[in-house]
PQR file of N, CA, C, O and H, with PARSE charges and radii, in Angstrom:
ATOM      1  N   UNK A   1      -2.912 -47.980   2.267 -0.4000 1.5000
ATOM      2  CA  UNK A   1      -4.311 -47.837   2.619 -0.0000 2.0000
ATOM      3  C   UNK A   1      -5.015 -46.853   1.691  0.5500 1.7000
ATOM      4  O   UNK A   1      -6.201 -47.020   1.406 -0.5500 1.4000
ATOM      5  N   UNK A   2      -4.314 -45.845   1.220 -0.4000 1.5000
ATOM      6  CA  UNK A   2      -4.897 -44.858   0.327 -0.0000 2.0000
ATOM      7  C   UNK A   2      -5.381 -45.474  -0.971  0.5500 1.7000
ATOM      8  O   UNK A   2      -6.311 -44.977  -1.607 -0.5500 1.4000
ATOM      9  H   UNK A   2      -3.351 -45.709   1.452  0.4000 1.0000
ATOM     10  N   UNK A   3      -4.733 -46.562  -1.352 -0.4000 1.5000
ATOM     11  CA  UNK A   3      -5.119 -47.276  -2.573 -0.0000 2.0000
ATOM     12  C   UNK A   3      -6.578 -47.725  -2.489  0.5500 1.7000
ATOM     13  O   UNK A   3      -7.355 -47.498  -3.416 -0.5500 1.4000
ATOM     14  H   UNK A   3      -3.978 -46.965  -0.836  0.4000 1.0000
ATOM     15  N   UNK A   4      -6.941 -48.354  -1.391 -0.4000 1.5000
ATOM     16  CA  UNK A   4      -8.287 -48.893  -1.246 -0.0000 2.0000
ATOM     17  C   UNK A   4      -9.329 -47.791  -1.120  0.5500 1.7000
ATOM     18  O   UNK A   4     -10.446 -47.929  -1.618 -0.5500 1.4000
ATOM     19  H   UNK A   4      -6.309 -48.538  -0.638  0.4000 1.0000
ATOM     20  N   UNK A   5      -8.971 -46.708  -0.463 -0.4000 1.5000
ATOM     21  CA  UNK A   5      -9.895 -45.581  -0.318 -0.0000 2.0000
ATOM     22  C   UNK A   5     -10.175 -44.968  -1.678  0.5500 1.7000
ATOM     23  O   UNK A   5     -11.329 -44.703  -2.015 -0.5500 1.4000
ATOM     24  H   UNK A   5      -8.064 -46.595  -0.059  0.4000 1.0000
ATOM     25  N   UNK A   6      -9.120 -44.738  -2.468 -0.4000 1.5000
ATOM     26  CA  UNK A   6      -9.302 -44.160  -3.796 -0.0000 2.0000
ATOM     27  C   UNK A   6     -10.133 -45.070  -4.691  0.5500 1.7000
ATOM     28  O   UNK A   6     -11.009 -44.604  -5.420 -0.5500 1.4000
ATOM     29  H   UNK A   6      -8.183 -44.954  -2.194  0.4000 1.0000
ATOM     30  N   UNK A   7      -9.858 -46.357  -4.634 -0.4000 1.5000
ATOM     31  CA  UNK A   7     -10.618 -47.296  -5.457 -0.0000 2.0000
ATOM     32  C   UNK A   7     -12.084 -47.334  -5.034  0.5500 1.7000
ATOM     33  O   UNK A   7     -12.970 -47.398  -5.885 -0.5500 1.4000
ATOM     34  H   UNK A   7      -9.147 -46.736  -4.042  0.4000 1.0000
ATOM     35  N   UNK A   8     -12.345 -47.296  -3.744 -0.4000 1.5000
ATOM     36  CA  UNK A   8     -13.720 -47.320  -3.249 -0.0000 2.0000
ATOM     37  C   UNK A   8     -14.463 -46.040  -3.637  0.5500 1.7000
ATOM     38  O   UNK A   8     -15.610 -46.096  -4.081 -0.5500 1.4000
ATOM     39  H   UNK A   8     -11.625 -47.243  -3.052  0.4000 1.0000
ATOM     40  N   UNK A   9     -13.811 -44.889  -3.469 -0.4000 1.5000
ATOM     41  CA  UNK A   9     -14.436 -43.628  -3.859 -0.0000 2.0000
ATOM     42  C   UNK A   9     -14.692 -43.603  -5.360  0.5500 1.7000
ATOM     43  O   UNK A   9     -15.725 -43.116  -5.820 -0.5500 1.4000
ATOM     44  H   UNK A   9     -12.879 -44.843  -3.108  0.4000 1.0000
ATOM     45  N   UNK A  10     -13.741 -44.131  -6.110 -0.4000 1.5000
ATOM     46  CA  UNK A  10     -13.902 -44.169  -7.555 -0.0000 2.0000
ATOM     47  C   UNK A  10     -15.076 -45.034  -7.967  0.5500 1.7000
ATOM     48  O   UNK A  10     -15.861 -44.650  -8.834 -0.5500 1.4000
ATOM     49  H   UNK A  10     -12.902 -44.526  -5.736  0.4000 1.0000
ATOM     50  N   UNK A  11     -15.201 -46.195  -7.354 -0.4000 1.5000
ATOM     51  CA  UNK A  11     -16.321 -47.082  -7.669 -0.0000 2.0000
ATOM     52  C   UNK A  11     -17.649 -46.425  -7.307  0.5500 1.7000
ATOM     53  O   UNK A  11     -18.626 -46.546  -8.046 -0.5500 1.4000
ATOM     54  H   UNK A  11     -14.563 -46.507  -6.650  0.4000 1.0000
ATOM     55  N   UNK A  12     -17.684 -45.738  -6.183 -0.4000 1.5000
ATOM     56  CA  UNK A  12     -18.912 -45.057  -5.758 -0.0000 2.0000
ATOM     57  C   UNK A  12     -19.271 -43.949  -6.737  0.5500 1.7000
ATOM     58  O   UNK A  12     -20.432 -43.813  -7.124 -0.5500 1.4000
ATOM     59  H   UNK A  12     -16.890 -45.640  -5.583  0.4000 1.0000
ATOM     60  N   UNK A  13     -18.281 -43.154  -7.140 -0.4000 1.5000
ATOM     61  CA  UNK A  13     -18.552 -42.073  -8.089 -0.0000 2.0000
ATOM     62  C   UNK A  13     -19.020 -42.612  -9.436  0.5500 1.7000
ATOM     63  O   UNK A  13     -19.905 -42.031 -10.064 -0.5500 1.4000
ATOM     64  H   UNK A  13     -17.339 -43.264  -6.826  0.4000 1.0000
ATOM     65  N   UNK A  14     -18.433 -43.715  -9.881 -0.4000 1.5000
ATOM     66  CA  UNK A  14     -18.873 -44.302 -11.141 -0.0000 2.0000
ATOM     67  C   UNK A  14     -20.323 -44.784 -11.042  0.5500 1.7000
ATOM     68  O   UNK A  14     -21.113 -44.568 -11.962 -0.5500 1.4000
ATOM     69  H   UNK A  14     -17.714 -44.187  -9.371  0.4000 1.0000
ATOM     70  N   UNK A  15     -20.668 -45.427  -9.945 -0.4000 1.5000
ATOM     71  CA  UNK A  15     -22.033 -45.932  -9.770 -0.0000 2.0000
ATOM     72  C   UNK A  15     -23.042 -44.790  -9.699  0.5500 1.7000
ATOM     73  O   UNK A  15     -24.106 -44.860 -10.314 -0.5500 1.4000
ATOM     74  H   UNK A  15     -20.027 -45.602  -9.198  0.4000 1.0000
ATOM     75  N   UNK A  16     -22.713 -43.752  -8.957 -0.4000 1.5000
ATOM     76  CA  UNK A  16     -23.614 -42.601  -8.847 -0.0000 2.0000
ATOM     77  C   UNK A  16     -23.749 -41.909 -10.202  0.5500 1.7000
ATOM     78  O   UNK A  16     -24.836 -41.480 -10.591 -0.5500 1.4000
ATOM     79  H   UNK A  16     -21.848 -43.695  -8.457  0.4000 1.0000
ATOM     80  N   UNK A  17     -22.625 -41.809 -10.912 -0.4000 1.5000
ATOM     81  CA  UNK A  17     -22.660 -41.197 -12.238 -0.0000 2.0000
ATOM     82  C   UNK A  17     -23.534 -41.980 -13.194  0.5500 1.7000
ATOM     83  O   UNK A  17     -24.297 -41.388 -13.958 -0.5500 1.4000
ATOM     84  H   UNK A  17     -21.742 -42.158 -10.595  0.4000 1.0000
ATOM     85  N   UNK A  18     -23.439 -43.298 -13.167 -0.4000 1.5000
ATOM     86  CA  UNK A  18     -24.277 -44.135 -14.034 -0.0000 2.0000
ATOM     87  C   UNK A  18     -25.748 -43.944 -13.701  0.5500 1.7000
ATOM     88  O   UNK A  18     -26.592 -43.892 -14.596 -0.5500 1.4000
ATOM     89  H   UNK A  18     -22.819 -43.779 -12.546  0.4000 1.0000
ATOM     90  N   UNK A  19     -26.052 -43.841 -12.421 -0.4000 1.5000
ATOM     91  CA  UNK A  19     -27.443 -43.627 -12.003 -0.0000 2.0000
ATOM     92  C   UNK A  19     -27.950 -42.279 -12.503  0.5500 1.7000
ATOM     93  O   UNK A  19     -29.080 -42.180 -12.982 -0.5500 1.4000
ATOM     94  H   UNK A  19     -25.367 -43.884 -11.694  0.4000 1.0000
ATOM     95  N   UNK A  20     -27.125 -41.246 -12.394 -0.4000 1.5000
ATOM     96  CA  UNK A  20     -27.527 -39.918 -12.872 -0.0000 2.0000
ATOM     97  C   UNK A  20     -27.790 -39.938 -14.375  0.5500 1.7000
ATOM     98  O   UNK A  20     -28.768 -39.359 -14.847 -0.5500 1.4000
ATOM     99  H   UNK A  20     -26.207 -41.327 -12.005  0.4000 1.0000
ATOM    100  N   UNK A  21     -26.913 -40.604 -15.123 -0.4000 1.5000
ATOM    101  CA  UNK A  21     -27.091 -40.681 -16.574 -0.0000 2.0000
ATOM    102  C   UNK A  21     -28.400 -41.393 -16.893  0.5500 1.7000
ATOM    103  O   UNK A  21     -29.167 -40.945 -17.746 -0.5500 1.4000
ATOM    104  H   UNK A  21     -26.118 -41.075 -14.740  0.4000 1.0000
ATOM    105  N   UNK A  22     -28.648 -42.483 -16.215 -0.4000 1.5000
ATOM    106  CA  UNK A  22     -29.868 -43.256 -16.465 -0.0000 2.0000
ATOM    107  C   UNK A  22     -31.114 -42.426 -16.170  0.5500 1.7000
ATOM    108  O   UNK A  22     -32.044 -42.387 -16.976 -0.5500 1.4000
ATOM    109  H   UNK A  22     -28.025 -42.847 -15.522  0.4000 1.0000
ATOM    110  N   UNK A  23     -31.132 -41.773 -15.029 -0.4000 1.5000
ATOM    111  CA  UNK A  23     -32.289 -40.947 -14.666 -0.0000 2.0000
ATOM    112  C   UNK A  23     -32.425 -39.786 -15.641  0.5500 1.7000
ATOM    113  O   UNK A  23     -33.530 -39.454 -16.070 -0.5500 1.4000
ATOM    114  H   UNK A  23     -30.377 -41.805 -14.374  0.4000 1.0000
ATOM    115  N   UNK A  24     -31.308 -39.176 -15.986 -0.4000 1.5000
ATOM    116  CA  UNK A  24     -31.344 -38.049 -16.929 -0.0000 2.0000
ATOM    117  C   UNK A  24     -31.875 -38.442 -18.289  0.5500 1.7000
ATOM    118  O   UNK A  24     -32.601 -37.676 -18.922 -0.5500 1.4000
ATOM    119  H   UNK A  24     -30.410 -39.446 -15.638  0.4000 1.0000
ATOM    120  N   UNK A  25     -31.515 -39.644 -18.748 -0.4000 1.5000
ATOM    121  CA  UNK A  25     -32.013 -40.117 -20.037 -0.0000 2.0000
ATOM    122  C   UNK A  25     -33.510 -40.407 -19.974  0.5500 1.7000
ATOM    123  O   UNK A  25     -34.236 -40.127 -20.928 -0.5500 1.4000
ATOM    124  H   UNK A  25     -30.925 -40.266 -18.234  0.4000 1.0000
ATOM    125  N   UNK A  26     -33.972 -40.962 -18.865 -0.4000 1.5000
ATOM    126  CA  UNK A  26     -35.392 -41.303 -18.742 -0.0000 2.0000
ATOM    127  C   UNK A  26     -36.268 -40.074 -18.516  0.5500 1.7000
ATOM    128  O   UNK A  26     -37.440 -40.075 -18.892 -0.5500 1.4000
ATOM    129  H   UNK A  26     -33.383 -41.190 -18.090  0.4000 1.0000
ATOM    130  N   UNK A  27     -35.721 -39.038 -17.914 -0.4000 1.5000
ATOM    131  CA  UNK A  27     -36.504 -37.830 -17.652 -0.0000 2.0000
ATOM    132  C   UNK A  27     -36.209 -36.725 -18.653  0.5500 1.7000
ATOM    133  O   UNK A  27     -36.720 -35.612 -18.528 -0.5500 1.4000
ATOM    134  H   UNK A  27     -34.769 -39.036 -17.609  0.4000 1.0000
ATOM    135  N   UNK A  28     -35.382 -37.035 -19.649 -0.4000 1.5000
ATOM    136  CA  UNK A  28     -35.010 -36.067 -20.688 -0.0000 2.0000
ATOM    137  C   UNK A  28     -34.408 -34.807 -20.061  0.5500 1.7000
ATOM    138  O   UNK A  28     -34.822 -33.687 -20.362 -0.5500 1.4000
ATOM    139  H   UNK A  28     -34.967 -37.939 -19.751  0.4000 1.0000
ATOM    140  N   UNK A  29     -33.424 -35.016 -19.184 -0.4000 1.5000
ATOM    141  CA  UNK A  29     -32.731 -33.926 -18.504 -0.0000 2.0000
ATOM    142  C   UNK A  29     -31.253 -33.953 -18.908  0.5500 1.7000
ATOM    143  O   UNK A  29     -30.451 -34.659 -18.297 -0.5500 1.4000
ATOM    144  H   UNK A  29     -33.088 -35.925 -18.940  0.4000 1.0000
ATOM    145  N   UNK A  30     -30.899 -33.180 -19.939 -0.4000 1.5000
ATOM    146  CA  UNK A  30     -29.516 -33.235 -20.444 -0.0000 2.0000
ATOM    147  C   UNK A  30     -28.462 -32.868 -19.395  0.5500 1.7000
ATOM    148  O   UNK A  30     -27.377 -33.450 -19.384 -0.5500 1.4000
ATOM    149  H   UNK A  30     -31.551 -32.606 -20.435  0.4000 1.0000
ATOM    150  N   UNK A  31     -28.769 -31.918 -18.523 -0.4000 1.5000
ATOM    151  CA  UNK A  31     -27.784 -31.514 -17.517 -0.0000 2.0000
ATOM    152  C   UNK A  31     -27.447 -32.678 -16.595  0.5500 1.7000
ATOM    153  O   UNK A  31     -26.290 -32.851 -16.213 -0.5500 1.4000
ATOM    154  H   UNK A  31     -29.651 -31.446 -18.532  0.4000 1.0000
ATOM    155  N   UNK A  32     -28.424 -33.459 -16.243 -0.4000 1.5000
ATOM    156  CA  UNK A  32     -28.203 -34.607 -15.367 -0.0000 2.0000
ATOM    157  C   UNK A  32     -27.350 -35.661 -16.070  0.5500 1.7000
ATOM    158  O   UNK A  32     -26.513 -36.310 -15.442 -0.5500 1.4000
ATOM    159  H   UNK A  32     -29.365 -33.318 -16.553  0.4000 1.0000
ATOM    160  N   UNK A  33     -27.566 -35.825 -17.369 -0.4000 1.5000
ATOM    161  CA  UNK A  33     -26.762 -36.770 -18.145 -0.0000 2.0000
ATOM    162  C   UNK A  33     -25.302 -36.319 -18.169  0.5500 1.7000
ATOM    163  O   UNK A  33     -24.391 -37.126 -17.983 -0.5500 1.4000
ATOM    164  H   UNK A  33     -28.246 -35.297 -17.879  0.4000 1.0000
ATOM    165  N   UNK A  34     -25.089 -35.031 -18.398 -0.4000 1.5000
ATOM    166  CA  UNK A  34     -23.725 -34.493 -18.442 -0.0000 2.0000
ATOM    167  C   UNK A  34     -23.070 -34.604 -17.069  0.5500 1.7000
ATOM    168  O   UNK A  34     -21.918 -35.025 -16.967 -0.5500 1.4000
ATOM    169  H   UNK A  34     -25.828 -34.375 -18.549  0.4000 1.0000
ATOM    170  N   UNK A  35     -23.786 -34.236 -16.023 -0.4000 1.5000
ATOM    171  CA  UNK A  35     -23.237 -34.340 -14.667 -0.0000 2.0000
ATOM    172  C   UNK A  35     -22.867 -35.790 -14.333  0.5500 1.7000
ATOM    173  O   UNK A  35     -21.831 -36.051 -13.722 -0.5500 1.4000
ATOM    174  H   UNK A  35     -24.722 -33.895 -16.106  0.4000 1.0000
ATOM    175  N   UNK A  36     -23.713 -36.710 -14.734 -0.4000 1.5000
ATOM    176  CA  UNK A  36     -23.443 -38.118 -14.477 -0.0000 2.0000
ATOM    177  C   UNK A  36     -22.216 -38.607 -15.226  0.5500 1.7000
ATOM    178  O   UNK A  36     -21.404 -39.354 -14.680 -0.5500 1.4000
ATOM    179  H   UNK A  36     -24.555 -36.498 -15.230  0.4000 1.0000
ATOM    180  N   UNK A  37     -22.080 -38.184 -16.480 -0.4000 1.5000
ATOM    181  CA  UNK A  37     -20.909 -38.578 -17.267 -0.0000 2.0000
ATOM    182  C   UNK A  37     -19.628 -38.020 -16.644  0.5500 1.7000
ATOM    183  O   UNK A  37     -18.608 -38.705 -16.586 -0.5500 1.4000
ATOM    184  H   UNK A  37     -22.740 -37.577 -16.924  0.4000 1.0000
ATOM    185  N   UNK A  38     -19.692 -36.773 -16.182 -0.4000 1.5000
ATOM    186  CA  UNK A  38     -18.529 -36.170 -15.519 -0.0000 2.0000
ATOM    187  C   UNK A  38     -18.173 -36.944 -14.251  0.5500 1.7000
ATOM    188  O   UNK A  38     -16.996 -37.168 -13.969 -0.5500 1.4000
ATOM    189  H   UNK A  38     -20.522 -36.216 -16.229  0.4000 1.0000
ATOM    190  N   UNK A  39     -19.172 -37.345 -13.502 -0.4000 1.5000
ATOM    191  CA  UNK A  39     -18.920 -38.078 -12.261 -0.0000 2.0000
ATOM    192  C   UNK A  39     -18.336 -39.458 -12.558  0.5500 1.7000
ATOM    193  O   UNK A  39     -17.513 -39.958 -11.791 -0.5500 1.4000
ATOM    194  H   UNK A  39     -20.128 -37.162 -13.732  0.4000 1.0000
ATOM    195  N   UNK A  40     -18.750 -40.072 -13.656 -0.4000 1.5000
ATOM    196  CA  UNK A  40     -18.188 -41.360 -14.049 -0.0000 2.0000
ATOM    197  C   UNK A  40     -16.704 -41.206 -14.396  0.5500 1.7000
ATOM    198  O   UNK A  40     -15.889 -42.055 -14.037 -0.5500 1.4000
ATOM    199  H   UNK A  40     -19.419 -39.666 -14.279  0.4000 1.0000
ATOM    200  N   UNK A  41     -16.364 -40.134 -15.088 -0.4000 1.5000
ATOM    201  CA  UNK A  41     -14.963 -39.875 -15.444 -0.0000 2.0000
ATOM    202  C   UNK A  41     -14.142 -39.634 -14.186  0.5500 1.7000
ATOM    203  O   UNK A  41     -13.027 -40.140 -14.057 -0.5500 1.4000
ATOM    204  H   UNK A  41     -17.026 -39.444 -15.380  0.4000 1.0000
ATOM    205  N   UNK A  42     -14.697 -38.859 -13.261 -0.4000 1.5000
ATOM    206  CA  UNK A  42     -14.012 -38.610 -11.992 -0.0000 2.0000
ATOM    207  C   UNK A  42     -13.762 -39.928 -11.251  0.5500 1.7000
ATOM    208  O   UNK A  42     -12.683 -40.138 -10.695 -0.5500 1.4000
ATOM    209  H   UNK A  42     -15.603 -38.448 -13.367  0.4000 1.0000
ATOM    210  N   UNK A  43     -14.753 -40.802 -11.247 -0.4000 1.5000
ATOM    211  CA  UNK A  43     -14.613 -42.092 -10.586 -0.0000 2.0000
ATOM    212  C   UNK A  43     -13.536 -42.948 -11.223  0.5500 1.7000
ATOM    213  O   UNK A  43     -12.765 -43.609 -10.528 -0.5500 1.4000
ATOM    214  H   UNK A  43     -15.629 -40.631 -11.698  0.4000 1.0000
ATOM    215  N   UNK A  44     -13.486 -42.934 -12.547 -0.4000 1.5000
ATOM    216  CA  UNK A  44     -12.464 -43.709 -13.254 -0.0000 2.0000
ATOM    217  C   UNK A  44     -11.074 -43.181 -12.922  0.5500 1.7000
ATOM    218  O   UNK A  44     -10.130 -43.956 -12.764 -0.5500 1.4000
ATOM    219  H   UNK A  44     -14.112 -42.397 -13.112  0.4000 1.0000
ATOM    220  N   UNK A  45     -10.951 -41.867 -12.819 -0.4000 1.5000
ATOM    221  CA  UNK A  45      -9.660 -41.267 -12.468 -0.0000 2.0000
ATOM    222  C   UNK A  45      -9.254 -41.638 -11.038  0.5500 1.7000
ATOM    223  O   UNK A  45      -8.084 -41.914 -10.774 -0.5500 1.4000
ATOM    224  H   UNK A  45     -11.718 -41.238 -12.948  0.4000 1.0000
ATOM    225  N   UNK A  46     -10.214 -41.644 -10.129 -0.4000 1.5000
ATOM    226  CA  UNK A  46      -9.914 -42.021  -8.742 -0.0000 2.0000
ATOM    227  C   UNK A  46      -9.473 -43.474  -8.667  0.5500 1.7000
ATOM    228  O   UNK A  46      -8.534 -43.801  -7.942 -0.5500 1.4000
ATOM    229  H   UNK A  46     -11.165 -41.420 -10.344  0.4000 1.0000
ATOM    230  N   UNK A  47     -10.143 -44.347  -9.412 -0.4000 1.5000
ATOM    231  CA  UNK A  47      -9.750 -45.749  -9.418 -0.0000 2.0000
ATOM    232  C   UNK A  47      -8.355 -45.922 -10.001  0.5500 1.7000
ATOM    233  O   UNK A  47      -7.573 -46.740  -9.517 -0.5500 1.4000
ATOM    234  H   UNK A  47     -10.906 -44.081 -10.001  0.4000 1.0000
ATOM    235  N   UNK A  48      -8.041 -45.153 -11.039 -0.4000 1.5000
ATOM    236  CA  UNK A  48      -6.710 -45.224 -11.628 -0.0000 2.0000
ATOM    237  C   UNK A  48      -5.653 -44.736 -10.635  0.5500 1.7000
ATOM    238  O   UNK A  48      -4.571 -45.317 -10.537 -0.5500 1.4000
ATOM    239  H   UNK A  48      -8.676 -44.488 -11.433  0.4000 1.0000
ATOM    240  N   UNK A  49      -5.970 -43.672  -9.902 -0.4000 1.5000
ATOM    241  CA  UNK A  49      -5.040 -43.173  -8.892 -0.0000 2.0000
ATOM    242  C   UNK A  49      -4.810 -44.225  -7.812  0.5500 1.7000
ATOM    243  O   UNK A  49      -3.691 -44.389  -7.325 -0.5500 1.4000
ATOM    244  H   UNK A  49      -6.848 -43.201  -9.982  0.4000 1.0000
ATOM    245  N   UNK A  50      -5.855 -44.924  -7.447 -0.4000 1.5000
ATOM    246  CA  UNK A  50      -5.723 -45.996  -6.461 -0.0000 2.0000
ATOM    247  C   UNK A  50      -4.840 -47.118  -6.971  0.5500 1.7000
ATOM    248  O   UNK A  50      -4.043 -47.680  -6.220 -0.5500 1.4000
ATOM    249  H   UNK A  50      -6.763 -44.791  -7.842  0.4000 1.0000
ATOM    250  N   UNK A  51      -4.980 -47.443  -8.242 -0.4000 1.5000
ATOM    251  CA  UNK A  51      -4.145 -48.488  -8.836 -0.0000 2.0000
ATOM    252  C   UNK A  51      -2.689 -48.073  -8.864  0.5500 1.7000
ATOM    253  O   UNK A  51      -1.806 -48.892  -8.614 -0.5500 1.4000
ATOM    254  H   UNK A  51      -5.627 -46.986  -8.852  0.4000 1.0000
ATOM    255  N   UNK A  52      -2.427 -46.805  -9.167 -0.4000 1.5000
ATOM    256  CA  UNK A  52      -1.055 -46.299  -9.171 -0.0000 2.0000
ATOM    257  C   UNK A  52      -0.470 -46.337  -7.758  0.5500 1.7000
ATOM    258  O   UNK A  52       0.675 -46.741  -7.558 -0.5500 1.4000
ATOM    259  H   UNK A  52      -3.145 -46.140  -9.370  0.4000 1.0000
ATOM    260  N   UNK A  53      -1.273 -45.911  -6.789 -0.4000 1.5000
ATOM    261  CA  UNK A  53      -0.799 -45.965  -5.403 -0.0000 2.0000
ATOM    262  C   UNK A  53      -0.482 -47.382  -4.988  0.5500 1.7000
ATOM    263  O   UNK A  53       0.492 -47.614  -4.273 -0.5500 1.4000
ATOM    264  H   UNK A  53      -2.203 -45.583  -6.952  0.4000 1.0000
ATOM    265  N   UNK A  54      -1.287 -48.334  -5.424 -0.4000 1.5000
ATOM    266  CA  UNK A  54      -1.053 -49.724  -5.103 -0.0000 2.0000
ATOM    267  C   UNK A  54       0.246 -50.215  -5.721  0.5500 1.7000
ATOM    268  O   UNK A  54       1.008 -50.942  -5.084 -0.5500 1.4000
ATOM    269  H   UNK A  54      -2.078 -48.145  -6.006  0.4000 1.0000
ATOM    270  N   UNK A  55       0.495 -49.818  -6.955 -0.4000 1.5000
ATOM    271  CA  UNK A  55       1.723 -50.224  -7.647 -0.0000 2.0000
ATOM    272  C   UNK A  55       2.940 -49.563  -7.035  0.5500 1.7000
ATOM    273  O   UNK A  55       4.024 -50.147  -7.027 -0.5500 1.4000
ATOM    274  H   UNK A  55      -0.124 -49.226  -7.473  0.4000 1.0000
ATOM    275  N   UNK A  56       2.780 -48.366  -6.526 -0.4000 1.5000
ATOM    276  CA  UNK A  56       3.899 -47.626  -5.944 -0.0000 2.0000
ATOM    277  C   UNK A  56       4.048 -47.904  -4.445  0.5500 1.7000
ATOM    278  O   UNK A  56       4.980 -47.401  -3.817 -0.5500 1.4000
ATOM    279  H   UNK A  56       1.900 -47.892  -6.532  0.4000 1.0000
ATOM    280  N   UNK A  57       3.176 -48.668  -3.888 -0.4000 1.5000
ATOM    281  CA  UNK A  57       3.267 -48.975  -2.456 -0.0000 2.0000
ATOM    282  C   UNK A  57       2.847 -47.828  -1.573  0.5500 1.7000
ATOM    283  O   UNK A  57       3.411 -47.640  -0.495 -0.5500 1.4000
ATOM    284  H   UNK A  57       2.419 -49.076  -4.398  0.4000 1.0000
ATOM    285  N   UNK A  58       1.857 -47.046  -2.012 -0.4000 1.5000
ATOM    286  CA  UNK A  58       1.340 -45.895  -1.251 -0.0000 2.0000
ATOM    287  C   UNK A  58       2.411 -44.842  -0.967  0.5500 1.7000
ATOM    288  O   UNK A  58       2.311 -44.125   0.028 -0.5500 1.4000
ATOM    289  H   UNK A  58       1.399 -47.199  -2.887  0.4000 1.0000
ATOM    290  N   UNK A  59       3.421 -44.736  -1.810 -0.4000 1.5000
ATOM    291  CA  UNK A  59       4.473 -43.746  -1.587 -0.0000 2.0000
ATOM    292  C   UNK A  59       4.142 -42.388  -2.193  0.5500 1.7000
ATOM    293  O   UNK A  59       4.932 -41.451  -2.075 -0.5500 1.4000
ATOM    294  H   UNK A  59       3.502 -45.319  -2.619  0.4000 1.0000
ATOM    295  N   UNK A  60       3.002 -42.272  -2.830 -0.4000 1.5000
ATOM    296  CA  UNK A  60       2.611 -40.987  -3.428 -0.0000 2.0000
ATOM    297  C   UNK A  60       1.989 -40.082  -2.422  0.5500 1.7000
ATOM    298  O   UNK A  60       1.602 -38.962  -2.755 -0.5500 1.4000
ATOM    299  H   UNK A  60       2.360 -43.033  -2.925  0.4000 1.0000
TER
END
């Protein structure tokens, strides 16, 4: 079950990060762009952790 939670959280973080980057670029706010990029990376890591848990059968 942890696999699906991690993947869902990761997808949400990636989407929110993309939105922050987009808004930051349109409003010329570099901090928002950086925060969004960091959140996208965090989301990708969460999705990867979910994939590993799925491959390991949630034994992590």
